[in-house]
C-alpha positions, 0 to 999 in steps of 0.5 A, a space after each residue: 500500500 503506498 504511503 500517504 502523501 503527507 507521510 512522505 512530507 513528514 520524512 522530509 520534515 524529519 530529516 531537515 528538522 529533527 537532526 538539529 534537535 540536540 543539546 539545547 542547554 549549553 554550559 554556563 562557562 566560567 562565570 555567572 553575571 547578575 545584571 540590573 542590580 539597583 542601589 541607593 545608599 546614603 553614608 557619611 560621605 561620597 566615598 563611604 556611600 560608594 563602598 557601601 553601595 557596592 557591597 550592598 549590590 554584591 549581597 543583593 546579587 548573590 541573593 538573585 543568583 540563588 533565586 536563578 540557580 536554586 529551586 524553590 524547594 532547596 533555597 532554605 538549605 543555602 548555607 550562610 555566606 560571610 563577606 570574605 567568602 562572598 568576595 572570593 566568589 566575585 570576579 568583577 563589577 560592571 557599572 551600567 549607571 552611576 551617580 555620586 552625590 555629597 553623601 549618596 551613591 545611586 547606581 545600577 551594577 552588574 556583578 560577575 561571579 566565578 562559576 567554580 566557587 559558586 558551585 563549590 558553595 552550593 554543592 558543599 551543602 548538597 544543593 542541586 544547581 539549576 542553570 537557566 538557559 537564556 531566551 532573548 526576546 524582541 519587544 515591539 512597544 506600541 502606543 494606541 491613542 485617540 488618533 490611532 497607533 503611533 509609528 514604530 519610531 515614535 518617541 514616547 514614555 513607553 518606548 523609553 521604559 523598555 529602552 532603559 530596562 536592564 534585562 542583561 542578567 535575566 533569562 529573557 534579555 530583551 531588545 527593543 525594535 529599532 523602528 527605522 525605515 527597514 522595520 516599518 517596511 517589514 511591519 505596519 503598526 496595525 499588523 503589529 497590534 493584531 500580531 500578524 504572523 506573516 508580518 512578524 516573520 518578515 520583521 524577525 528576518 532582521 532580529 532572529 529572536 525566538 520570542 516576540 513581545 508586542 507590548 501596547 499602551 492604550 490611552 491619552 498621552 496628555 494624561 489620564 489612566 492608561 492600560 498596558 497589555 500585549 501578546 507573546 509570540 514564539 517564533 519557533 513553535 508558533 504559539 501565541 499567548 496574551 499578556 494580561 492587561 495592567 492598569 497604569 494611573 499615569 505615564 510615569 508608572 510605565 517603567 514599573 509596568 514594563 518591569 512587571 511584564 518582563 518579570 512575568 516573562 522571566 518567571 514563565 521561561 525559567 519554568 522551561 529553561 531550568 537545567 539540572 546537570 547533576 542527573 541525566 537519564 533517557 526515556 523511550 516514548 512514542 508520538 501518536 500521529 494522526 496528521 503532519 501537524 501532530 509531529 511538527 508541533 511535537 518536534 518544534 516544542 522539543 527543540 525549544 526545551 533546554 532540559 532535552 539533551 537529544 532526540 533520536 528517532 528509533 522508528 517512524 510509521 504513518 501513525 506513530 513515531 518511536 523516540 528516545 529522549 535524553 534529558 537532564 533531571 528526573 522524569 517528574 521534572 521532565 513531565 513538568 517542563 514538557 507540560 509548560 511547553 504544551 506537551 503531555 508525557 504520560 503512560 499508555 499501556 505501559 509505554 510512555 506517550 508524548 503528544 501536543 496538548 
């Protein structure tokens, strides 16, 4: 019996795509950088304020590092750290913004930690380290006023809020769309507002971002209550999701709204991007196939999960695919990570089954 035409296409998709699905979670290198650490310190004089501010930034940064690398269930077991031990971990301090007054120090810093001493500190307490793989995002900041949607290059407080937001140390570092003539040729603001996939794809040929965030403010620039909302588009899987609306009393609160949106995106991505390298396992699964889209969805989503080290196809038929997954962590952790990516891993007749939700 001849194979269905879509199944022949499936073989081509498999050959072109799945071979690239491997080891998405790369090592963190020799250091960990925590950026966007804000301090505002007052002391007897400017020199003391600066010294105290840098020490406070270092202590705050190590807490942020723990939140990034240690699961919530293990944070209570993190051993205390004195100033000498903390200093031994730090490899550098980078100054993003710095202002010194008579007796006050205001700055935004990035703290660089050595990977080996951090791992020794946490590993000595038996704490599993969860490395978070970054996933950059492109932000399209729109303002919809009484005369419609402003141009991509419009100068307004919403674009400024995203332009000045420091996300370098997060798991979702963002780039603000330039809004120049090339961008405007690829994407009309009305297309951005509704999340037109074809137009977003044209724009993304320039930026190559795995995630696009359309963040929109609606309201009068002259004053009054504003509403911030948006849309998140995953360029790798095609998944779209809404960003819940946030009321904003006035324009000077827009930087806080941008921080809140980004913090939510950061938290959600960490749920998928955490890689626990202290354990590794493999699992044989089958994927039910009723149509080509069933396989395409599973393949695309697996390729975007850092905890999945590799995928090997053991057999492929018109109604099912047999796969072997190599992954970091435990099976329970894998199930939770897959679920956040829209994949269900469960048992069916003593076999593990994987399918899109």
